[in-house]
DSSP file (Angstrom, degrees, kcal/mol; ACC not computed):
  #  RESIDUE AA STRUCTURE BP1 BP2  ACC     N-H-->O    O-->H-N    N-H-->O    O-->H-N    TCO  KAPPA ALPHA  PHI   PSI    X-CA   Y-CA   Z-CA
    1    1 A M              0   0    0      0, 0.0    25,-0.7     0, 0.0     2,-0.5   0.000 360.0 360.0 360.0 139.9   45.7    7.7  -23.6
    2    2 A I  E     -A   25   0A   0     23,-0.1     2,-0.5    21,-0.0    23,-0.2  -0.885 360.0-160.5-109.0 132.1   47.8    5.4  -25.7
    3    3 A H  E     -A   24   0A   0     21,-1.3    21,-1.9    -2,-0.5     2,-0.4  -0.961  11.5-161.9-110.5 121.7   50.8    3.5  -24.4
    4    4 A M  E     -A   23   0A   0     -2,-0.5     2,-0.4    19,-0.2    19,-0.2  -0.843   6.7-171.5-107.0 141.8   53.2    2.2  -27.0
    5    5 A N  E     -A   22   0A   0     17,-2.5    17,-1.9    -2,-0.4     2,-0.4  -0.965   5.5-161.1-133.5 115.5   55.7   -0.5  -26.5
    6    6 A N  E     -A   21   0A   0     -2,-0.4     2,-0.5    15,-0.2    15,-0.2  -0.790   3.8-166.8 -94.3 137.5   58.4   -1.3  -29.0
    7    7 A S        +     0   0    0     13,-0.8     2,-0.5    -2,-0.4    13,-0.5  -0.953   8.4 176.9-126.5 114.3   60.2   -4.7  -28.8
    8    8 A F        +     0   0    0     -2,-0.5     2,-0.3    11,-0.1     9,-0.1  -0.965  27.1 114.4-117.9 120.7   63.3   -5.1  -30.9
    9    9 A G        -     0   0    0     -2,-0.5     2,-0.4     7,-0.5    -2,-0.1  -0.938  60.7 -89.8-164.8-177.5   65.1   -8.4  -30.6
   10   10 A S  S    S+     0   0    0     -2,-0.3     2,-0.3     7,-0.1     7,-0.1  -0.914  70.3  79.3-112.2 139.0   66.1  -11.5  -32.4
   11   11 A G  S    S-     0   0    0     -2,-0.4    -2,-0.1     5,-0.2     0, 0.0  -0.896  76.8 -96.0 152.9-179.6   64.0  -14.6  -32.5
   12   12 A F  S    S+     0   0    0     -2,-0.3     2,-0.2     5,-0.1     5,-0.1   0.273  79.1 110.8-114.7  10.0   61.0  -16.1  -34.2
   13   13 A D  S >  S-     0   0    0      1,-0.1     3,-1.1     3,-0.1     4,-0.2  -0.563  76.0-120.2 -80.9 150.2   58.3  -15.3  -31.7
   14   14 A L  G >  S+     0   0    0      1,-0.3     3,-1.4    -2,-0.2    -1,-0.1   0.880 112.8  57.8 -57.6 -38.0   55.7  -12.7  -32.6
   15   15 A E  G 3  S+     0   0    0      1,-0.3    -1,-0.3    18,-0.1     5,-0.1   0.774 108.9  45.2 -65.6 -25.4   56.7  -10.5  -29.7
   16   16 A Y  G <  S+     0   0    0     -3,-1.1    -7,-0.5    -8,-0.1    -1,-0.3   0.185  75.9 132.9-107.6  16.8   60.3  -10.3  -31.0
   17   17 A A    X   -     0   0    0     -3,-1.4     3,-0.9    -4,-0.2   -10,-0.2  -0.468  64.5-123.3 -63.9 140.0   59.7   -9.6  -34.6
   18   18 A P  T 3  S+     0   0    0      0, 0.0    -1,-0.1     0, 0.0     2,-0.1   0.714 105.5  43.9 -65.1 -21.0   62.0   -6.8  -35.7
   19   19 A T  T 3  S+     0   0    0     15,-0.1     2,-0.3   -11,-0.0   -11,-0.1  -0.379  89.5 120.7-118.8  55.1   59.2   -4.5  -36.9
   20   20 A S    <   +     0   0    0     -3,-0.9   -13,-0.8   -13,-0.5     2,-0.3  -0.838  31.2 174.7-118.1 154.2   56.6   -4.9  -34.2
   21   21 A F  E     -AB   6  32A   0     11,-2.2    11,-2.7    -2,-0.3     2,-0.4  -0.985  18.2-143.1-153.0 157.1   54.9   -2.6  -31.8
   22   22 A L  E     -AB   5  31A   0    -17,-1.9   -17,-2.5    -2,-0.3     2,-0.4  -0.975  12.6-169.9-124.1 130.8   52.2   -2.8  -29.2
   23   23 A M  E     -AB   4  30A   0      7,-2.6     7,-2.8    -2,-0.4     2,-0.5  -0.974   8.2-153.3-122.0 137.7   49.6   -0.1  -28.5
   24   24 A R  E     -AB   3  29A   0    -21,-1.9   -21,-1.3    -2,-0.4     2,-0.5  -0.930   9.6-173.5-112.2 132.3   47.2    0.0  -25.5
   25   25 A F  E >   -AB   2  28A   0      3,-2.8     3,-1.3    -2,-0.5     2,-0.6  -0.799  63.5 -73.3-120.7  84.5   43.8    1.7  -25.6
   26   26 A G  T 3  S-     0   0    0    -25,-0.7   -23,-0.0    -2,-0.5    -1,-0.0  -0.511 120.8  -1.5  65.4-111.6   42.5    1.5  -22.0
   27   27 A K  T 3  S+     0   0    0     -2,-0.6    46,-2.3    -3,-0.1     2,-0.3   0.269 124.7  77.6 -95.1  10.9   41.5   -2.2  -21.6
   28   28 A R  E <   -BC  25  72A   0     -3,-1.3    -3,-2.8    44,-0.3     2,-0.3  -0.874  60.4-155.1-122.3 153.6   42.4   -3.2  -25.2
   29   29 A E  E     -BC  24  71A   0     42,-3.1    42,-2.0    -2,-0.3     2,-0.4  -0.949   4.0-163.7-125.1 147.7   45.7   -3.9  -27.0
   30   30 A M  E     -BC  23  70A   0     -7,-2.8    -7,-2.6    -2,-0.3     2,-0.5  -0.964  10.0-170.0-130.3 115.4   46.7   -3.8  -30.6
   31   31 A F  E     -BC  22  69A   0     38,-2.6    38,-2.9    -2,-0.4     2,-0.4  -0.917   3.7-170.7-108.9 126.7   49.8   -5.6  -31.6
   32   32 A V  E     +BC  21  68A   0    -11,-2.7   -11,-2.2    -2,-0.5     2,-0.3  -0.965  18.6 142.2-122.0 131.0   51.2   -5.0  -35.1
   33   33 A C  E     - C   0  67A   0     34,-2.1    34,-3.2    -2,-0.4     2,-0.3  -0.957  53.2 -82.3-154.2 170.4   54.1   -7.0  -36.7
   34   34 A R  E     - C   0  66A   0     -2,-0.3     2,-0.5    32,-0.2    32,-0.2  -0.599  46.5-122.8 -76.1 140.6   55.2   -8.5  -40.0
   35   35 A D        +     0   0    0     30,-3.6    -1,-0.0    -2,-0.3    26,-0.0  -0.762  38.9 163.5 -89.4 125.2   53.6  -11.9  -40.7
   36   36 A F        +     0   0    0     -2,-0.5     2,-0.2   -24,-0.1    -1,-0.1   0.351  37.3 113.7-119.4   2.1   56.2  -14.7  -41.2
   37   37 A R  S    S-     0   0    0      1,-0.1     2,-0.5     0, 0.0    -2,-0.0  -0.476  70.1-116.2 -79.4 147.3   53.9  -17.7  -40.9
   38   38 A K        -     0   0    0     -2,-0.2     2,-0.5     2,-0.0    -1,-0.1  -0.714  27.6-148.0 -80.0 122.5   53.2  -20.1  -43.7
   39   39 A R        -     0   0    0     -2,-0.5     4,-0.1     1,-0.1    -1,-0.0  -0.831   9.3-163.1 -95.8 126.3   49.5  -20.0  -44.6
   40   40 A Y  S    S+     0   0    0     -2,-0.5     2,-0.3     2,-0.1    -1,-0.1   0.071  71.1  60.2 -97.1  23.9   48.1  -23.2  -45.9
   41   41 A Y  S    S-     0   0    0      0, 0.0     2,-0.4     0, 0.0    -2,-0.1  -0.938  99.9 -82.9-141.5 163.8   45.0  -21.6  -47.3
   42   42 A K        -     0   0    0     -2,-0.3     2,-0.4     1,-0.0    -2,-0.1  -0.563  46.8-149.9 -73.1 125.6   44.3  -18.9  -49.9
   43   43 A V        -     0   0    0     -2,-0.4     5,-0.1    -4,-0.1     2,-0.1  -0.804  16.9-113.9-101.8 135.7   44.6  -15.5  -48.3
   44   44 A N        -     0   0    0     -2,-0.4    20,-0.3     1,-0.1     4,-0.0  -0.399  24.3-129.9 -62.6 141.8   42.7  -12.5  -49.4
   45   45 A R  S    S+     0   0    0      1,-0.1    -1,-0.1    18,-0.1     3,-0.1   0.868  98.0  29.2 -66.3 -38.3   44.9   -9.8  -50.9
   46   46 A L  S    S-     0   0    0      1,-0.3    17,-3.0    17,-0.2     2,-0.4   0.949 129.5  -5.3 -89.6 -57.1   43.7   -6.9  -48.9
   47   47 A I  E     -D   62   0A   0     15,-0.2     2,-0.4    16,-0.1    -1,-0.3  -0.999  51.6-174.0-146.8 138.2   42.5   -8.1  -45.6
   48   48 A D  E     -D   61   0A   0     13,-1.7    13,-3.2    -2,-0.4     2,-0.4  -1.000  11.5-161.7-133.0 130.3   42.0  -11.5  -44.0
   49   49 A C  E     +D   60   0A   0     -2,-0.4     2,-0.3    11,-0.2    11,-0.2  -0.921  19.0 153.3-117.5 136.8   40.4  -12.0  -40.6
   50   50 A S  E     -D   59   0A   0      9,-2.4     9,-3.1    -2,-0.4     2,-0.1  -0.964  46.6 -86.5-151.6 166.5   40.6  -15.1  -38.3
   51   51 A T  E     -D   58   0A   0     -2,-0.3     7,-0.3     7,-0.2     2,-0.0  -0.457  49.4-118.5 -73.5 152.2   40.4  -16.0  -34.6
   52   52 A G        -     0   0    0      5,-2.6    -1,-0.1     2,-0.3     4,-0.1  -0.154  23.8-100.6 -83.7-178.7   43.6  -15.7  -32.7
   53   53 A I  S    S+     0   0    0      2,-0.1    -1,-0.1     3,-0.1    -2,-0.1   0.876 107.1  48.9 -70.7 -39.3   45.6  -18.4  -30.9
   54   54 A E  S >  S-     0   0    0      1,-0.1     3,-1.6     4,-0.0    -2,-0.3  -0.692 104.0 -88.2-100.9 154.9   44.2  -17.4  -27.5
   55   55 A P  T 3  S+     0   0    0      0, 0.0     3,-0.1     0, 0.0    -1,-0.1  -0.354 113.2  24.3 -60.6 137.9   40.5  -16.9  -26.6
   56   56 A G  T 3  S+     0   0    0      1,-0.3     2,-0.4    -4,-0.1    16,-0.1   0.448  94.5 120.7  87.9   0.8   39.4  -13.3  -27.2
   57   57 A H    <   -     0   0    0     -3,-1.6    -5,-2.6    14,-0.1     2,-0.4  -0.785  42.8-164.9 -99.9 142.3   42.0  -12.6  -29.8
   58   58 A V  E     -DE  51  70A   0     12,-2.1    12,-2.7    -2,-0.4     2,-0.5  -0.994   7.5-153.8-124.2 131.0   41.2  -11.5  -33.4
   59   59 A E  E     -DE  50  69A   0     -9,-3.1    -9,-2.4    -2,-0.4     2,-0.5  -0.910   7.9-170.6-109.1 129.7   43.9  -11.6  -36.1
   60   60 A L  E     -DE  49  68A   0      8,-3.0     8,-3.2    -2,-0.5     2,-0.6  -0.980   8.1-157.6-116.9 126.6   43.8   -9.3  -39.1
   61   61 A L  E     -DE  48  67A   0    -13,-3.2   -13,-1.7    -2,-0.5     2,-0.5  -0.923  13.2-161.5-105.6 114.9   46.2   -9.9  -42.0
   62   62 A L  E >>  -DE  47  66A   0      4,-3.2     4,-2.4    -2,-0.6     3,-2.0  -0.850  68.2 -15.3-103.9 127.5   46.6   -6.7  -44.0
   63   63 A L  T 34 S-     0   0    0    -17,-3.0    -1,-0.2    -2,-0.5   -17,-0.2   0.769 112.4 -77.4  55.3  30.6   48.1   -6.8  -47.6
   64   64 A R  T 34 S+     0   0    0    -20,-0.3    -1,-0.3    -3,-0.3     3,-0.1   0.579 130.0  65.5  60.0  12.4   49.4  -10.4  -46.9
   65   65 A R  T <4 S+     0   0    0     -3,-2.0   -30,-3.6     1,-0.2     2,-0.5   0.685  81.5  65.2-129.9 -41.3   52.2   -8.9  -44.9
   66   66 A W  E  <  -CE  34  62A   0     -4,-2.4    -4,-3.2   -32,-0.2     2,-0.6  -0.811  59.4-156.6-101.7 127.7   51.1   -7.1  -41.7
   67   67 A L  E     -CE  33  61A   0    -34,-3.2   -34,-2.1    -2,-0.5     2,-0.5  -0.898   7.7-170.0-103.1 122.7   49.5   -9.0  -38.8
   68   68 A V  E     -CE  32  60A   0     -8,-3.2    -8,-3.0    -2,-0.6     2,-0.5  -0.964   3.1-165.5-113.4 122.9   47.3   -7.0  -36.5
   69   69 A I  E     -CE  31  59A   0    -38,-2.9   -38,-2.6    -2,-0.5     2,-0.4  -0.947   0.9-163.7-113.0 121.8   46.2   -8.8  -33.3
   70   70 A L  E     +CE  30  58A   0    -12,-2.7   -12,-2.1    -2,-0.5     2,-0.3  -0.890  27.6 139.7-104.1 132.3   43.4   -7.2  -31.3
   71   71 A S  E     -C   29   0A   0    -42,-2.0   -42,-3.1    -2,-0.4     2,-0.2  -0.949  54.4 -75.3-157.6 173.6   43.0   -8.5  -27.7
   72   72 A K  E     -C   28   0A   0     -2,-0.3   -44,-0.3   -44,-0.2     2,-0.2  -0.536  60.8 -99.2 -73.6 148.7   42.2   -7.5  -24.1
   73   73 A A        -     0   0    0    -46,-2.3    -1,-0.1    -2,-0.2   -44,-0.0  -0.478  32.1-134.4 -72.8 138.5   45.1   -5.8  -22.3
   74   74 A R        -     0   0    0     -2,-0.2     2,-0.1     1,-0.1    -1,-0.1  -0.645  35.1 -92.2 -86.4 149.4   47.2   -8.0  -20.1
   75   75 A P        -     0   0    0      0, 0.0     2,-0.5     0, 0.0    -1,-0.1  -0.384  37.7-135.1 -63.1 137.6   48.1   -6.6  -16.7
   76   76 A V        +     0   0    0     -2,-0.1     2,-0.3    -3,-0.0    -3,-0.0  -0.833  40.9 147.7 -95.8 126.5   51.4   -4.7  -16.7
   77   77 A G        -     0   0    0     -2,-0.5     2,-0.3     0, 0.0     0, 0.0  -0.934  49.5 -85.8-149.2 172.3   53.6   -5.6  -13.7
   78   78 A F              0   0    0     -2,-0.3     0, 0.0     1,-0.1     0, 0.0  -0.602 360.0 360.0 -83.2 144.5   57.2   -5.9  -12.8
   79   79 A R              0   0    0     -2,-0.3    -1,-0.1     0, 0.0     0, 0.0   0.415 360.0 360.0-100.0 360.0   59.0   -9.2  -13.4
């Protein structure tokens, strides 16, 4: 079962990018958003893969525009 979470807001954090969404596949998460970071290295045109900011995260940059972050799912709870 897939759980989707849309976050629409204003700000410069990845979570609040205007075209972002989060999908959960059991114990895994896939977060997709537009990439707005300045890359100081040559990026492959089709796909670029790198380690994420946190341990266990993998970042895929698709077509130099879309950032896909694969990670373990965080526990969902009430705040």
